[in-house]
N, C-alpha and C positions, 0 to 999 in steps of 0.2 A: 550540715556543717562539714568541715574538712576532716577526714579520717586520719588517724595516726598511722604512719607507714614505716615498716621496717626498712633500714638503710635509706632513710629519708634524705634526699638531697638538701633539704632545708637545713638540716643539722650537720651537714658535711663540714668538717673542720677546715679543709682547704678553701671551700667556697666562702666560709665566714671570714677566714683570714684575708681573702682577697677583698671582700666587702670592707673590712677594716683598713685596708691599705689606701683607700680613697678619702680625700678631704671632702666629705659630703655635708659638712656642717658650717662652712664659712659663708658669710653673707654673699660673696661673689658667686659661689657655686649655687647657693640657694636661689639667687636672682636668675641665674641662667636656667636652672631646672624649672623654676616657676614659669619662665617664658616658654619652655617646651610644653609644659602642662597647659598653658593658655592656648598655644597653637593647636594642640590636639583637641581641646574642647571646642575651639572655634571651627576647626576643619570638619569635625563630625557633628557640629551643631548640637552639642550636649552640654549640660550645665557643669559637669565636673571633668577635669583632666588631672592625671596624676603621674608622677615619677615615683614609683613605690620601690623601696628597698626592703626585701624580706630578710629579717634576721631570724634567729632560732626561736625566739619567743614573742617577737613583735614585728609589726610591719611599720617601718619608718617612712613617712611621706616626705621625701627629699625635695619634691617640687609639687606645687598644688595650684589649682585654679578652681574656684567655686566651692571649696570646702569650708564648712561653717561648724559652729557648735563645739561639742566636746572633742570631735575628731581633729578639728583645727587646733584646739588648745593643746591636745596631747601629741600632735604631729604624727598620729598613727593610730593603729588598732592592735588588739591582740592577734597573733599570727593565726590562731584557730578561726578567726572571723574573716581572714583575708581571702578575697577572691584571687588576688595576685599570686598567692602561694601555688596555685595550680599551674601557672606558667613556669615556675621554678621546678616543680616536680615533673612536669611533662616536657619541658624544653620546647614548648609549642604555644602558639596563641590559644587563649582561652576566651570563649564567647558564651554569654548567657543572655539570650534574647528576652526572657521573662523570668526573673529570679523567683517570683512567687510560685512558680510551678516547676522550677529546676530541682532535680532530686538532691543535689549537693547543697543548694543555697536556700531553699524555701523556708527553712527555720533559722537561718542566720540572723542574729540581731541587727545586722546592717540592713537587712531586708525588712524584718518584722517591726523594728523600732525606728530605723533611720530612713526608710523609704527608697532604698536602692531597688530599681526594677530592671535595669539592663546594664550590661558590662561587656566591654571588649578590651583585652589586654594582650600585648605582645611581649615576649620575654626580652630582657636586657642581657644579651649574651656578650661577654667580654671576649677580647682577642685570645685569652687563655682558655676559653670555653666554659667558664662558670656563668651561671645565671644569677645576676644580682637581685632581680625583681622583675617588675613589669612596668611598661609604659601603657597607660590605659585611659579609657574614657568611660564615664558612668552616666546613666540616665535615670530619671525619676518616673519614666513611663516605659513600658515594654518597647523594644526596638529590635528589628532584624538588622544584621550587619552582612553586607555582601562579601563574597570572597575577595573582590577588588579592594574593598575598604579594609579588610583584615590585612591584606598584602601591603597596602599603603601604611597602615599603622606599624607593621613590622619594619618597613623601610625607615619610617620615622624613628622607631626604637633604635635602629642602628646609628642614627645621628646622635641620639641621646647618649649612647654608650661611648661614641667617639669623644663627646664633650666630657663625660665623666672620666674617661681614661687620661685626659690631659691634667687631671687633678689628683694624681697619685702622691701620697705623702712620701717624703724622702726617707 
């Protein structure tokens, strides 16, 4: 699971203030972000696509495709279970080809209980430089991701950020 980090970007007040400046909960924005999540899942032929917003104690799933059960009902997970938190901390794509053998993820309840096996996520970096979360795809079987696929996911993440930035609260 994810370690606690001193000076963790996840708990940075300015980043969290920016997260809070966007209207991420309206039906219009949710529909738009769900469409992005569907596009990612379809493009990479994986069952799950997400637009994940990492908060200080939780991961809010602002856009989803293929999410079911308790995660769908809760619209997220605890931040300590989040794969996407690594994109926030490292400001870089985070890829896990086989979560069952990954040193950070092998004992994560999303792996052991919910069946996540592969993950690729690109950070959602705003024009002010903060990372809101991750645009990601998730599989239920191990899967390698090529450098070209990760680059494409990153380009797609830039489109998601452009859409989010159009919905800043006044």
